[in-house]
N, C-alpha and C positions, 0 to 999 in steps of 0.2 A: 554549501548542497543543501539545499533543504526539500523535504518531502512534507507534503497537506494530503491527508487521505479523509475526503469528506464522507464519514461513517455513517450521515445520514442518506448517503447516495449508495455506498456499498451496499451489494445485496450477497458477498462472498461466495461468490461465483468461485472466488481462488487462481483466476488467471496470472495474478498477480504473483503468486505463489510459487509457479511454472516456470515464469521470467526472470524472477530473483527469488529462488529460493532461501539466499545468505539475509535477504531484508526482509521477508514473507512468511508468514504461516498462519496454519489453519488450525484450533486450537482442535480438539475432543469435543465437541458440539457443533463442528465443520463448522465454525466462525474465525473470520481475522480475527488472527490472538491480540490485534494489534486494540482490537474492539474493547472501550469502556462505555458503560452506562450511563459514565457521569460523564460524557464528553461528546460532543459531534461532531470533533474536529480533532483531526492524531496530528501533530506536526514535530517533524523532529531532523534533524542532522545527518546529513549521510556522507559517508567519506566520499571523495572526488575517486577513487577506485572504482566505485561500485556505479559509476556515472552510467554505464551502460545498461545495465539489470535494470535499472532505476528506470530509466525512459524506457526500455522495455515492456516493465509492467503499467508503466502511464500507459503507453498504446495501446498495452492486449486487453486492458480494464472496458470491459464493456457498457460499464455506465460512466464513465469519465471521472471515474471521484479520484483519483489520483493528479497530482497536482505537481510539478520538481520548479523549484524556484531557485537560480543561480546566483 
């Protein structure tokens, strides 16, 4: 299972952090810790055991910046 975060859409609302704190976090500046100035999209492989949290995070993102691929 892969997760894709469109960092151009993401505005660091942090809803994903509340829904899936083991997968997402905000840094000291309040920005999504996965954010990178060099990349517009973050893609990672996620353990199947985290699927429920991951789908919840994707659903609660106000800008729909998170996509889950099975």
